[in-house]
FIKOLZA-1660 file (N, C-alpha, C; in steps of 0.1 Angstrom, whole numbers, plus 5000, padded with zeros to 4 digits):
% residues 116
   i   px   py   pz ch aa at
   1 4086 0170 1137  A  M  N
   1 4098 0177 1141  A  M CA
   1 4099 0175 1157  A  M  C
   2 4110 0170 1162  A  K  N
   2 4112 0168 1176  A  K CA
   2 4121 0178 1182  A  K  C
   3 4117 0184 1193  A  V  N
   3 4125 0194 1200  A  V CA
   3 4135 0186 1208  A  V  C
   4 4148 0190 1207  A  K  N
   4 4159 0183 1214  A  K CA
   4 4162 0190 1227  A  K  C
   5 4159 0203 1228  A  G  N
   5 4162 0211 1240  A  G CA
   5 4158 0225 1239  A  G  C
   6 4156 0231 1250  A  I  N
   6 4152 0245 1250  A  I CA
   6 4165 0254 1251  A  I  C
   7 4166 0263 1241  A  I  N
   7 4178 0272 1241  A  I CA
   7 4175 0284 1250  A  I  C
   8 4164 0290 1248  A  S  N
   8 4160 0301 1257  A  S CA
   8 4145 0302 1257  A  S  C
   9 4140 0310 1267  A  E  N
   9 4126 0311 1269  A  E CA
   9 4122 0325 1273  A  E  C
  10 4112 0330 1266  A  E  N
  10 4107 0344 1270  A  E CA
  10 4092 0344 1267  A  E  C
  11 4085 0353 1274  A  K  N
  11 4071 0354 1272  A  K CA
  11 4068 0364 1261  A  K  C
  12 4059 0360 1253  A  V  N
  12 4054 0368 1242  A  V CA
  12 4039 0368 1241  A  V  C
  13 4033 0379 1236  A  T  N
  13 4019 0379 1234  A  T CA
  13 4015 0372 1222  A  T  C
  14 4002 0369 1220  A  L  N
  14 3997 0362 1209  A  L CA
  14 3999 0369 1196  A  L  C
  15 3997 0383 1196  A  P  N
  15 4000 0390 1183  A  P CA
  15 4015 0390 1180  A  P  C
  16 4024 0390 1190  A  E  N
  16 4038 0389 1187  A  E CA
  16 4041 0375 1181  A  E  C
  17 4035 0365 1187  A  M  N
  17 4038 0351 1182  A  M CA
  17 4032 0350 1167  A  M  C
  18 4021 0356 1165  A  R  N
  18 4016 0356 1151  A  R CA
  18 4026 0362 1141  A  R  C
  19 4032 0373 1145  A  G  N
  19 4043 0379 1136  A  G CA
  19 4054 0369 1134  A  G  C
  20 4058 0362 1144  A  V  N
  20 4069 0353 1143  A  V CA
  20 4065 0341 1134  A  V  C
  21 4053 0336 1136  A  L  N
  21 4049 0325 1128  A  L CA
  21 4047 0329 1113  A  L  C
  22 4042 0341 1110  A  L  N
  22 4041 0345 1096  A  L CA
  22 4055 0347 1090  A  L  C
  23 4065 0351 1098  A  G  N
  23 4078 0352 1093  A  G CA
  23 4084 0339 1089  A  G  C
  24 4082 0329 1098  A  V  N
  24 4087 0315 1095  A  V CA
  24 4079 0310 1083  A  V  C
  25 4066 0313 1082  A  E  N
  25 4059 0308 1071  A  E CA
  25 4064 0313 1057  A  E  C
  26 4067 0326 1057  A  S  N
  26 4072 0332 1045  A  S CA
  26 4086 0326 1041  A  S  C
  27 4094 0323 1051  A  E  N
  27 4107 0317 1048  A  E CA
  27 4105 0303 1042  A  E  C
  28 4096 0296 1048  A  R  N
  28 4093 0282 1043  A  R CA
  28 4088 0282 1029  A  R  C
  29 4079 0292 1026  A  I  N
  29 4073 0293 1012  A  I CA
  29 4084 0297 1003  A  I  C
  30 4093 0306 1006  A  A  N
  30 4104 0310 0998  A  A CA
  30 4114 0298 0995  A  A  C
  31 4116 0290 1005  A  A  N
  31 4125 0279 1004  A  A CA
  31 4118 0266 0998  A  A  C
  32 4105 0268 0995  A  E  N
  32 4096 0257 0990  A  E CA
  32 4096 0245 0999  A  E  C
  33 4096 0247 1012  A  K  N
  33 4095 0236 1021  A  K CA
  33 4081 0234 1025  A  K  C
  34 4078 0222 1029  A  E  N
  34 4064 0218 1032  A  E CA
  34 4062 0222 1047  A  E  C
  35 4049 0227 1049  A  M  N
  35 4045 0231 1063  A  M CA
  35 4037 0220 1069  A  M  C
  36 4041 0217 1081  A  S  N
  36 4034 0206 1088  A  S CA
  36 4019 0210 1092  A  S  C
  37 4011 0200 1095  A  Y  N
  37 3998 0203 1099  A  Y CA
  37 3997 0211 1111  A  Y  C
  38 4006 0208 1121  A  E  N
  38 4006 0215 1134  A  E CA
  38 4010 0230 1132  A  E  C
  39 4019 0232 1123  A  F  N
  39 4023 0246 1120  A  F CA
  39 4012 0254 1113  A  F  C
  40 4005 0248 1104  A  R  N
  40 3994 0254 1097  A  R CA
  40 3983 0258 1107  A  R  C
  41 3980 0248 1116  A  R  N
  41 3970 0250 1127  A  R CA
  41 3974 0261 1136  A  R  C
  42 3987 0262 1139  A  S  N
  42 3992 0273 1148  A  S CA
  42 3990 0286 1142  A  S  C
  43 3992 0287 1129  A  I  N
  43 3990 0300 1122  A  I CA
  43 3976 0304 1122  A  I  C
  44 3967 0294 1119  A  E  N
  44 3953 0297 1119  A  E CA
  44 3948 0301 1133  A  E  C
  45 3953 0295 1143  A  H  N
  45 3949 0298 1157  A  H CA
  45 3953 0313 1160  A  H  C
  46 3965 0316 1157  A  A  N
  46 3970 0329 1159  A  A CA
  46 3963 0340 1151  A  A  C
  47 3960 0337 1139  A  N  N
  47 3952 0346 1131  A  N CA
  47 3938 0349 1136  A  N  C
  48 3932 0338 1141  A  Q  N
  48 3918 0340 1146  A  Q CA
  48 3918 0347 1160  A  Q  C
  49 3928 0345 1168  A  L  N
  49 3927 0350 1182  A  L CA
  49 3935 0363 1185  A  L  C
  50 3944 0366 1176  A  A  N
  50 3951 0379 1178  A  A CA
  50 3942 0390 1175  A  A  C
  51 3940 0399 1186  A  K  N
  51 3930 0409 1184  A  K CA
  51 3936 0423 1183  A  K  C
  52 3949 0424 1183  A  T  N
  52 3956 0437 1181  A  T CA
  52 3969 0435 1175  A  T  C
  53 3977 0446 1173  A  T  N
  53 3990 0445 1167  A  T CA
  53 4001 0441 1178  A  T  C
  54 4012 0436 1173  A  P  N
  54 4023 0432 1183  A  P CA
  54 4027 0444 1191  A  P  C
  55 4029 0456 1185  A  D  N
  55 4033 0468 1192  A  D CA
  55 4023 0472 1203  A  D  C
  56 4011 0472 1199  A  K  N
  56 4000 0476 1209  A  K CA
  56 4000 0466 1221  A  K  C
  57 4001 0453 1218  A  S  N
  57 4001 0443 1228  A  S CA
  57 4013 0444 1238  A  S  C
  58 4025 0447 1232  A  A  N
  58 4037 0449 1240  A  A CA
  58 4035 0461 1249  A  A  C
  59 4030 0472 1243  A  D  N
  59 4027 0484 1251  A  D CA
  59 4017 0481 1263  A  D  C
  60 4007 0474 1260  A  L  N
  60 3997 0470 1270  A  L CA
  60 4003 0463 1281  A  L  C
  61 4012 0453 1278  A  V  N
  61 4018 0445 1288  A  V CA
  61 4027 0454 1297  A  V  C
  62 4034 0463 1291  A  A  N
  62 4043 0473 1298  A  A CA
  62 4035 0481 1307  A  A  C
  63 4024 0487 1303  A  E  N
  63 4015 0495 1311  A  E CA
  63 4009 0487 1322  A  E  C
  64 4004 0475 1319  A  L  N
  64 3998 0467 1330  A  L CA
  64 4008 0463 1340  A  L  C
  65 4020 0461 1336  A  S  N
  65 4031 0456 1346  A  S CA
  65 4034 0467 1356  A  S  C
  66 4031 0480 1353  A  K  N
  66 4033 0491 1362  A  K CA
  66 4023 0491 1373  A  K  C
  67 4012 0484 1372  A  M  N
  67 4001 0484 1382  A  M CA
  67 4006 0476 1394  A  M  C
  68 4000 0480 1406  A  E  N
  68 4005 0474 1418  A  E CA
  68 4003 0459 1420  A  E  C
  69 3991 0454 1417  A  K  N
  69 3988 0440 1420  A  K CA
  69 3990 0431 1407  A  K  C
  70 3997 0436 1397  A  M  N
  70 3998 0429 1385  A  M CA
  70 4011 0420 1384  A  M  C
  71 4008 0407 1382  A  K  N
  71 4019 0398 1379  A  K CA
  71 4022 0397 1364  A  K  C
  72 4034 0394 1360  A  P  N
  72 4037 0394 1346  A  P CA
  72 4029 0384 1338  A  P  C
  73 4026 0372 1344  A  E  N
  73 4018 0362 1338  A  E CA
  73 4004 0367 1335  A  E  C
  74 3998 0375 1345  A  I  N
  74 3985 0380 1343  A  I CA
  74 3985 0391 1332  A  I  C
  75 3995 0399 1332  A  A  N
  75 3996 0410 1322  A  A CA
  75 3996 0404 1308  A  A  C
  76 4003 0393 1306  A  Y  N
  76 4004 0387 1293  A  Y CA
  76 3990 0380 1290  A  Y  C
  77 3984 0374 1300  A  R  N
  77 3971 0368 1298  A  R CA
  77 3960 0378 1294  A  R  C
  78 3961 0390 1300  A  I  N
  78 3952 0401 1297  A  I CA
  78 3954 0406 1282  A  I  C
  79 3967 0407 1279  A  A  N
  79 3971 0412 1265  A  A CA
  79 3966 0402 1255  A  A  C
  80 3966 0389 1258  A  N  N
  80 3962 0379 1249  A  N CA
  80 3947 0378 1247  A  N  C
  81 3940 0379 1259  A  L  N
  81 3925 0378 1259  A  L CA
  81 3918 0391 1256  A  L  C
  82 3924 0402 1259  A  M  N
  82 3918 0415 1257  A  M CA
  82 3903 0416 1263  A  M  C
  83 3902 0415 1276  A  P  N
  83 3889 0415 1282  A  P CA
  83 3882 0428 1280  A  P  C
  84 3869 0428 1277  A  K  N
  84 3861 0440 1274  A  K CA
  84 3853 0445 1286  A  K  C
  85 3852 0438 1297  A  N  N
  85 3844 0443 1308  A  N CA
  85 3849 0437 1321  A  N  C
  86 3843 0442 1332  A  R  N
  86 3848 0438 1345  A  R CA
  86 3848 0423 1348  A  R  C
  87 3837 0417 1343  A  D  N
  87 3835 0403 1346  A  D CA
  87 3846 0394 1339  A  D  C
  88 3850 0398 1327  A  E  N
  88 3861 0391 1320  A  E CA
  88 3874 0393 1328  A  E  C
  89 3877 0405 1333  A  V  N
  89 3889 0408 1341  A  V CA
  89 3889 0400 1354  A  V  C
  90 3877 0399 1360  A  R  N
  90 3876 0391 1373  A  R CA
  90 3879 0377 1370  A  R  C
  91 3874 0371 1359  A  A  N
  91 3877 0357 1355  A  A CA
  91 3892 0355 1354  A  A  C
  92 3899 0364 1349  A  I  N
  92 3914 0363 1347  A  I CA
  92 3920 0362 1361  A  I  C
  93 3915 0370 1370  A  F  N
  93 3921 0371 1384  A  F CA
  93 3915 0361 1394  A  F  C
  94 3906 0352 1389  A  A  N
  94 3899 0342 1397  A  A CA
  94 3908 0334 1406  A  A  C
  95 3919 0330 1402  A  K  N
  95 3928 0321 1409  A  K CA
  95 3937 0328 1419  A  K  C
  96 3937 0341 1419  A  E  N
  96 3945 0349 1427  A  E CA
  96 3939 0350 1442  A  E  C
  97 3948 0352 1451  A  R  N
  97 3944 0353 1465  A  R CA
  97 3938 0367 1469  A  R  C
  98 3937 0375 1460  A  Y  N
  98 3932 0389 1463  A  Y CA
  98 3922 0393 1452  A  Y  C
  99 3913 0402 1455  A  T  N
  99 3904 0407 1446  A  T CA
  99 3907 0422 1443  A  T  C
 100 3903 0426 1431  A  L  N
 100 3905 0440 1427  A  L CA
 100 3893 0448 1430  A  L  C
 101 3896 0461 1433  A  S  N
 101 3885 0470 1435  A  S CA
 101 3878 0474 1422  A  S  C
 102 3866 0479 1422  A  P  N
 102 3860 0483 1410  A  P CA
 102 3868 0493 1402  A  P  C
 103 3875 0502 1409  A  E  N
 103 3884 0512 1402  A  E CA
 103 3895 0505 1395  A  E  C
 104 3901 0495 1401  A  E  N
 104 3912 0488 1394  A  E CA
 104 3907 0480 1382  A  E  C
 105 3896 0474 1384  A  L  N
 105 3890 0467 1372  A  L CA
 105 3887 0476 1361  A  L  C
 106 3881 0488 1364  A  D  N
 106 3878 0498 1353  A  D CA
 106 3891 0503 1347  A  D  C
 107 3902 0505 1355  A  S  N
 107 3914 0510 1349  A  S CA
 107 3920 0499 1339  A  S  C
 108 3919 0487 1343  A  I  N
 108 3924 0476 1334  A  I CA
 108 3916 0476 1321  A  I  C
 109 3902 0477 1322  A  V  N
 109 3894 0477 1310  A  V CA
 109 3897 0489 1301  A  V  C
 110 3899 0500 1307  A  E  N
 110 3902 0512 1300  A  E CA
 110 3916 0511 1292  A  E  C
 111 3926 0505 1299  A  L  N
 111 3938 0503 1292  A  L CA
 111 3937 0493 1280  A  L  C
 112 3929 0483 1282  A  V  N
 112 3927 0473 1271  A  V CA
 112 3920 0480 1260  A  V  C
 113 3910 0488 1263  A  M  N
 113 3902 0495 1252  A  M CA
 113 3911 0505 1244  A  M  C
 114 3920 0511 1251  A  T  N
 114 3929 0521 1244  A  T CA
 114 3939 0513 1235  A  T  C
 115 3941 0500 1237  A  H  N
 115 3951 0493 1229  A  H CA
 115 3944 0483 1220  A  H  C
 116 3931 0484 1219  A  F  N
 116 3924 0474 1210  A  F CA
 116 3926 0478 1196  A  F  C
% end
């Protein structure tokens, strides 16, 4: 399948994408259409890596976005990766021009753990 053009673009978390893929999969099964290799691999990838529910991941992004130094891209990256400790959070912020204080790192880890 070739994409002819982009109609719209929005950021979604991996759990949200998993829900969309499963909906498309059920439509294709009901219509008895064949699923491509890439589509099947996308579903497998989402199933293996989605660590929470779509609602919890969207709530996490919303709460992270309220933080002072948080960019939307990083909030989505945190919601997708669900870091469990300070070092994993530091790795996500490695390319940024600023560093987070230990308190900020702990607050991010606490938010992630409440949405796990």
